[in-house]
Residue, then its C-alpha position, 0 to 999 in steps of 0.5 A: m763110849p760103846d753102844l748098849r743094847l736096851f730094852i724098858g721092861l717089866d719083871l715077872p715075879p719068881e714064882i710065876g716064872r718058875r710055874i711057867e717054866r716047869s710047865l713049859r719044859p716037856l712041851v719044848e724040850g729039843e735041840d732046836v728050842r731054847a727054853y727061857s728060865h724063869e730068870d730071864m722072863h719079863v715083860t718088854l714095854v720098848f725095845l730100844g736096841s743099841w743105844p749110845e751109853s753116853r746118852l744113857p743120864a738123858l734116857k733115865a732122866a726122861l724116863q723118870e719125868e714120863v713114869r712118875g706118879l703113873n699107876a701099876p697096871e694089874l695083870s695077868i698071864s693069859g694063853t700062848g702065842a707065837f711071832p711070827d705065827f703058829e707055823n712058822p715060829s722063831v719065838l714062843w710067848a705066853g700073853v699079858e693082859e690087864d685084870e679083867e677086874s682092875v682099870p682098864g688102860r694102865l698098861f698101854a698108858l705105860h708103854n705109850r709114856v715110855r716110848q714117848a720118852a725114847l722117842m723125844l731122845g732121837w730114838r726110831a722104832s724099827s720098821a717092824e714095831r711101828l708096823r706091828p701093834f703093842t703085843p704085851h707079852v713074856t718071851l718063853a722060847r725061841t725055836k727053829a722046830g716049827d708048829p710047837g703043837a696043841a698042848y702048848r697052845r693050850l697052856r694056861f697060867d692062871r697067875s696075876w700079879l702088879p709089878v712096882e716098877v718099870l725097868l731099863i735093861e741091858s740085853r747082854p746076849d753073850d753074857p750067859q751068867e748075866r743075860y739082863r742087866i738092870l740099869h735103872s728102876l722106876p718106881l709105880v704108885v701101887r693102887p689096885g683096883 
C-alpha cells in the first residue's frame, strides 16, 4: 500500500474563506503568487506528512480517543503574516486565535492532543516543527514574489467561528480537482463560553 500525505486540521467556514479570498486577490495577484481558493483554506493542527495507508485505521482510532469530549475552540481570524518572514516569504497566511471572550486554551489543547495521538503511533515531528512553536494560521498563498507590501500587512478580517469537528485530511497536491480529501471527521463538543 502506498503512503498518504496527511494532516489534521479544522475547516474554515466557506463564507469566511470567500471573504478572505475577495480581500486578498487584488493584493497578491501575479505570476509569482499562487493564492488559495476558499475551498482549500483550513487551520492545520498537525502536519503528519507521509503516513502508511495500512496504518490509517490505527490513526483514526487514536485520534478518536484523544479528541473525544474536547470542547470546540471559539476562533477568530486575526492579522496577516508570512513564513519565514515578510522580507522573503514563501507562504502568506492569516493568523488564527481564540476569541478574547472565550475560555482560553482550547485550541492549544486540541493541537497537543492530536499531536499526542500521532506521536503514540510512532510519528516523528520534522525538525522545523520541533523548533518552531505552534502558530495557528490559515495559509492564503504560496509566493516567490518577495515582500507582499503594506496593504497585505494591514488586512483585517474580523471573522469568528466555532469549528464543530477535527478533520483528518489527505493532501493531494497533484490533483487540481480534489486538492484535499477528508478521510475522517471527529466531532467536538460545542459549548460556547
